C-alpha positions in Angstrom: -30.7 -69.0 -47.7 -31.8 -71.0 -50.8 -30.2 -74.3 -51.5 -26.6 -73.5 -51.8 -26.6 -77.4 -54.2 -28.9 -75.9 -56.7 -25.8 -76.2 -59.1 -25.7 -79.8 -58.5 -29.1 -80.9 -58.3 -41.8 -72.9 -82.4 -42.8 -72.0 -86.0 -44.9 -74.4 -87.1 -48.5 -73.5 -88.3 -49.9 -70.3 -89.2 -53.0 -69.4 -87.9 -55.1 -70.1 -91.0 -54.4 -73.5 -90.7 -55.6 -74.9 -87.4 -57.6 -77.3 -88.5 -58.5 -81.3 -88.1 -60.1 -83.5 -84.9 -57.5 -82.3 -82.6 -58.3 -78.9 -83.4 -62.0 -78.4 -83.7 -64.6 -77.0 -82.0 -65.5 -78.7 -78.5 -67.2 -82.7 -78.6 -70.6 -82.8 -77.1 -69.4 -84.1 -73.9 -67.6 -81.0 -72.8 -71.3 -79.0 -73.3 -70.6 -75.5 -73.6 -67.4 -75.4 -72.3 -66.1 -73.6 -75.1 -63.8 -70.4 -75.2 -66.8 -67.1 -76.1 -65.1 -64.1 -75.8 -62.0 -62.0 -73.7 -61.3 -59.6 -71.4 -58.8 -56.9 -70.8 -57.6 -55.2 -67.5 -54.6 -53.0 -67.2 -53.9 -51.9 -63.8 -51.5 -48.6 -63.0 -48.4 -49.8 -61.0 -45.3 -47.6 -61.8 -43.1 -46.2 -64.2 -41.5 -49.3 -64.8 -45.2 -50.3 -66.8 -48.8 -51.1 -65.9 -49.8 -54.8 -65.4 -52.1 -56.4 -68.1 -54.0 -59.2 -67.3 -56.2 -61.0 -69.5 -59.3 -63.2 -68.6 -61.0 -65.8 -71.4 -64.5 -67.0 -70.6 -66.3 -69.8 -72.0 -70.0 -69.7 -73.1 -71.3 -70.9 -69.7 -68.9 -68.2 -67.7 -66.4 -70.4 -66.7 -63.1 -67.9 -66.5 -59.2 -68.5 -66.8 -56.6 -65.7 -66.3 -53.4 -65.0 -67.9 -50.7 -62.6 -67.6 -49.6 -60.0 -70.3 -47.7 -57.2 -69.1 -44.1 -56.1 -70.3 -44.4 -56.3 -73.1 -42.5 -53.3 -74.3 -45.5 -51.9 -76.2 -49.1 -52.7 -75.0 -51.1 -51.4 -77.7 -49.2 -54.2 -79.8 -50.2 -56.8 -77.3 -54.0 -56.1 -77.3 -53.7 -56.1 -81.3 -52.2 -59.6 -81.0 -54.4 -60.5 -77.7 -57.7 -60.1 -80.4 -55.8 -61.9 -83.4 -55.4 -64.6 -81.7 -58.5 -64.8 -80.1 -60.5 -64.9 -83.8 -58.8 -68.2 -83.9 -59.9 -69.3 -80.6 -63.1 -68.5 -80.1 -65.3 -71.7 -80.5 -62.9 -73.8 -79.5 -62.5 -76.4 -76.6 -60.7 -74.9 -72.9 -58.5 -77.8 -73.8 -56.3 -76.5 -76.7 -53.3 -75.3 -75.1 -50.9 -77.3 -77.1 -52.5 -76.8 -80.6 -53.2 -72.9 -80.1 -49.3 -72.8 -79.3 -48.6 -74.6 -82.7 -51.5 -72.1 -84.3 -49.8 -68.9 -83.3 -46.1 -69.7 -83.5 -45.1 -68.6 -87.1 -47.3 -65.4 -85.4 -44.8 -65.4 -82.8 -41.9 -66.0 -84.4 -42.5 -62.9 -86.7 -44.4 -60.2 -84.3 -41.9 -60.4 -81.7 -42.3 -59.5 -77.7 -45.7 -58.2 -77.9 -47.0 -61.7 -80.4 -44.7 -63.4 -77.8 -46.8 -62.2 -74.7 -49.8 -62.2 -76.1 -50.1 -65.9 -76.8 -48.2 -66.8 -73.8 -51.1 -64.8 -71.8 -53.5 -67.0 -73.7 -51.8 -70.3 -72.8 -51.4 -69.3 -69.3 -55.8 -68.7 -69.3 -56.4 -72.2 -71.4 -54.3 -74.4 -68.6 -56.5 -71.5 -66.1 -59.5 -72.7 -67.6 -58.4 -77.2 -68.2 -58.0 -77.4 -64.4 -61.3 -75.5 -63.2 -62.8 -77.8 -66.1 -61.8 -80.8 -65.0 -61.7 -79.7 -60.9 -57.7 -79.9 -60.1 -55.0 -77.7 -59.9 -53.2 -77.3 -62.9 -50.2 -78.9 -61.3 -52.2 -81.9 -61.0 -52.4 -81.9 -65.3 -48.7 -81.9 -65.4 -48.1 -84.9 -63.0 -48.3 -83.2 -59.1 -46.5 -81.0 -56.8 -43.3 -81.9 -55.8 -43.9 -78.7 -53.1 -46.6 -77.0 -51.4 -45.0 -74.0 -51.0 -42.8 -71.8 -53.9 -39.6 -70.1 -52.2 -39.1 -66.6 -53.3 -36.7 -64.0 -53.7 -37.3 -60.2 -53.4 -36.7 -58.1 -56.5 -36.3 -54.6 -54.7 -35.4 -52.9 -58.2 -38.6 -51.2 -58.9 -39.4 -50.2 -55.5 -36.2 -49.6 -54.0 -36.2 -45.5 -53.8 -33.9 -43.4 -53.8 -31.5 -45.4 -55.7 -28.4 -44.9 -53.3 -26.3 -47.0 -51.2 -29.3 -46.3 -48.5 -31.9 -46.5 -50.9 -31.8 -49.8 -51.7 -30.7 -51.1 -47.9 -33.8 -49.6 -46.7 -35.9 -51.9 -49.3 -33.8 -55.1 -48.9 -34.2 -54.4 -45.1 -38.1 -53.9 -45.2 -38.1 -57.2 -47.4 -35.7 -59.6 -44.9 -38.2 -58.0 -42.4 -41.4 -59.8 -44.5 -39.6 -63.0 -44.0 -37.6 -63.4 -47.5 -34.5 -64.5 -47.2 -32.8 -63.3 -50.7 -32.9 -60.2 -52.3 -32.2 -59.2 -55.8 -31.4 -55.6 -57.5 -30.0 -54.4 -60.6 -27.8 -51.4 -59.3 -26.3 -50.5 -63.0 -29.5 -49.1 -64.8 -28.5 -45.7 -64.9 -25.6 -47.1 -67.5 -27.1 -45.9 -70.7 -27.0 -49.2 -72.9 -25.4 -47.4 -75.4 -22.9 -45.7 -73.3 -19.5 -45.4 -74.5 -17.7 -42.9 -72.3 -15.0 -44.9 -70.2 -15.5 -42.7 -67.7 -19.0 -42.5 -66.7 -19.1 -46.2 -67.0 -16.2 -46.4 -64.3 -18.1 -43.8 -62.3 -21.9 -45.6 -62.3 -20.1 -48.8 -61.8 -18.7 -47.8 -58.7 -22.1 -46.3 -57.4 -23.7 -49.6 -58.4 -21.2 -51.3 -56.4 -21.7 -49.2 -53.6 -25.2 -49.5 -53.5 -25.3 -54.0 -53.4 -22.2 -53.2 -51.0 -24.8 -51.5 -48.8 -27.2 -54.0 -49.4 -24.8 -57.1 -48.5 -24.0 -55.3 -45.4 -27.9 -54.5 -44.1 -28.8 -58.2 -45.0 -25.7 -60.1 -43.8 -24.3 -62.9 -45.2 -27.1 -65.4 -43.7 -29.4 -64.1 -46.9 -28.5 -64.7 -49.9 -27.7 -61.6 -52.8 -28.1 -61.7 -56.7 -27.4 -59.0 -58.7 -28.9 -58.6 -62.0 -26.7 -56.3 -64.5 -29.2 -55.9 -67.5 -26.6 -56.4 -70.1 -24.6 -53.0 -69.3 -21.1 -54.2 -69.8 -19.0 -55.4 -72.6 -16.5 -58.5 -72.1 -13.7 -56.6 -70.7 -15.5 -54.6 -68.1 -17.6 -57.6 -67.5 -15.1 -60.0 -66.4 -13.4 -57.0 -64.2 -17.2 -56.7 -62.5 -17.5 -60.6 -61.8 -14.0 -60.2 -60.4 -15.1 -57.1 -58.0 -18.4 -58.9 -56.8 -16.0 -61.8 -55.1 -16.2 -60.6 -52.2 -19.9 -60.3 -52.0 -20.2 -63.6 -52.1 -23.3 -63.4 -54.5 -26.0 -66.2 -55.1 -25.8 -65.2 -58.3 -24.9 -62.7 -61.1 -27.3 -62.1 -64.3 -27.1 -61.2 -67.6 -23.6 -59.1 -67.5 -23.5 -58.8 -71.0 -25.8 -58.7 -73.8 -27.5 -62.7 -74.8 -25.8 -62.3 -78.0 -22.7 -63.0 -79.4 -23.4 -66.2 -76.7 -19.6 -66.9 -76.1 -19.1 -63.6 -74.4 -21.9 -64.6 -71.8 -20.2 -67.9 -71.8 -16.8 -67.0 -71.2 -18.1 -64.5 -68.1 -19.6 -67.6 -67.1 -16.0 -70.0 -67.3 -14.5 -66.9 -65.5 -17.2 -66.0 -62.4 -16.4 -67.7 -59.3 -20.2 -67.4 -57.9 -23.2 -68.7 -60.3 -24.3 -67.0 -63.4 -28.1 -66.9 -64.6 -29.9 -65.8 -67.3 -32.3 -66.0 -70.3 -35.4 -64.0 -69.5 -35.7 -62.3 -73.0 -35.7 -65.7 -74.2 -38.7 -66.1 -76.6 -38.4 -69.7 -78.3 -37.0 -73.5 -77.1 -35.2 -73.5 -80.3 -33.0 -70.2 -78.8 -32.9 -71.5 -75.5 -31.5 -74.7 -76.4 -28.5 -73.0 -78.2 -28.0 -71.1 -75.2 -27.5 -73.4 -72.3 -25.4 -75.3 -75.0 -23.3 -72.7 -75.3 -22.8 -72.3 -71.7 -23.6 -68.9 -71.2 -25.2 -69.2 -67.8 -25.7 -72.3 -64.7 -29.0 -71.3 -63.9 -31.7 -70.5 -66.6 -34.6 -68.1 -65.9 -37.0 -68.5 -68.3 -39.8 -65.9 -68.0 -43.4 -67.6 -68.6 -44.4 -64.3 -70.4 -42.0 -64.8 -73.2 -40.9 -68.3 -73.0 -44.4 -69.4 -74.2 -46.9 -69.7 -71.4 -46.8 -73.3 -69.0 -45.5 -75.7 -71.6 -42.7 -73.4 -72.8 -41.5 -73.0 -69.3 -41.8 -76.7 -68.8 -39.6 -77.4 -71.8 -37.1 -74.5 -70.7 -37.0 -76.6 -67.4 -36.9 -80.3 -68.9 -34.5 -79.1 -71.3 -32.2 -77.4 -68.1 -32.1 -80.6 -66.6 -31.2 -82.7 -69.5 -28.2 -80.0 -68.9 -27.6 -81.0 -65.1 -28.6 -76.6 -65.0 -31.4 -75.3 -62.1 -34.3 -73.4 -63.2 -35.3 -70.3 -61.5 -38.1 -68.3 -63.2 -37.7 -64.4 -64.4 -40.6 -62.7 -63.5 -41.5 -59.3 -62.1 -44.5 -60.2 -63.1 -48.0 -59.9 -61.7 -49.6 -61.8 -59.5 -51.5 -63.6 -62.1 -48.4 -64.6 -63.4 -46.7 -65.4 -60.4 -49.6 -67.9 -59.8 -49.0 -69.6 -63.2 -45.5 -69.7 -62.6 -45.9 -71.5 -59.1 -48.4 -74.3 -61.0 -45.5 -75.2 -63.3 -42.9 -74.8 -60.6 -44.1 -76.6 -58.5 -43.7 -80.0 -60.3 -40.1 -79.4 -61.5 -37.5 -81.2 -59.7 -35.0 -78.7 -60.4 -36.1 -75.7 -59.6 -34.7 -73.5 -56.9 -36.6 -70.0 -57.1 -39.2 -67.8 -58.5 -39.2 -64.2 -58.6 -41.4 -61.7 -57.0 -41.4 -57.8 -57.4 -42.1 -56.9 -53.8 -43.2 -53.7 -53.1 -44.1 -52.5 -56.1 -47.7 -51.5 -54.9 -49.3 -51.9 -51.8 -52.9 -53.4 -52.9 -50.9 -56.3 -55.2 -52.0 -58.8 -52.8 -55.9 -58.1 -53.0 -56.0 -58.0 -57.2 -56.8 -61.5 -56.6 -59.6 -63.5 -54.7 -58.5 -65.2 -52.2 -55.4 -62.8 -52.0 -52.1 -63.8 -52.8 -50.4 -65.6 -49.6 -46.9 -64.9 -48.8 -45.9 -66.3 -46.2 -41.6 -66.6 -45.0 -40.6 -65.4 -48.1 -43.0 -68.4 -49.8 -45.7 -68.5 -52.3 -48.6 -70.8 -51.0 -50.7 -72.4 -53.4 -54.0 -72.5 -53.1 -54.7 -76.2 -53.5 -58.4 -74.9 -55.7 -59.0 -75.8 -59.6 -57.3 -74.0 -62.5 -54.6 -71.7 -60.8 -56.5 -71.4 -57.5 -57.3 -67.5 -58.3 -59.8 -65.0 -59.8 -59.7 -61.6 -59.8 -61.3 -59.2 -57.1 -63.4 -57.3 -58.8 -63.2 -54.1 -56.5 -59.7 -53.9 -56.5 -59.4 -54.0 -60.2 -61.7 -51.4 -60.6 -60.0 -49.4 -58.4 -56.7 -49.4 -60.3 -57.6 -50.2 -63.6 -56.2 -47.6 -66.5 
């Protein structure tokens, strides 16, 4: 059972202007700990998208990993990765913040592919920095508050068929594997541009039936999280929140589109259950406005979109100042989850991290050591950097 008291608890310089002492090539004391090249690994996962993993390598062979998945356009993401590499090459592994500032203008103009590419490289730089000094990344942020990271099982990509029986079966499997919280998005059959009231009503009823089946399967002792994937207008969204009252939700996520913010804020004020969202926001300024508007009770930055580890920490700070918990979005590769885990391990207002449950049976084996999940919690390895490397055999076997 997740903590029920959770609610109590960049555009600065274009790439060409990266200069000055703080951004110069690594000093002699660091030897050859400078960025030398980039390696890309795309793994076939499912119809919702592949995993795109980046690996930065130094001139002396040290490596750092990052997650560049799910930007919507893999080719564009790769283009931005290579563009950013031209800037990073020859720079110190301790360049995460100078890189963020140098890439900010490109990210602001390049949309999700640019944001995800920059975030992936920022992740890899932090992994490298930790390995270079022989410390887990969470130590570089002041030390961990927890040894294991609570997870919720997102079954939305693995439930088949997408019927009450299919969702209930996958939810039951996750509970059997030790998870105590289940998330689903039962309204994905509603097209984003659907206008027909009868169609919306029918598919809404079907989605609620799926949610009810999951609640019945997991019982009230476990938590149920619903993601509406912005499928509703204000009127229908308010009605949806009312209909979900009997299901005792842990949260209701992104009922309406993120703009205008006043729609989400009105639903948040009316809803009796906590609301959550913010997964697609790519700037600190926009997240500040989102939280200030009262759009949600729980902030959900995604490490792949919000600016990497540094961006996630900044958003968590804004949320903490507003008295809100943070629960990072991230149906990501195991690399993305590892990166986010090193941030949330240090956050006093962290609640639970997303985990894409049941997508592929070989997920854990992408990493060396394998991703370790115990009773619905991600175990931190305690090794330098993120504490992981790629398992070359698994990566090669499932490469696109």
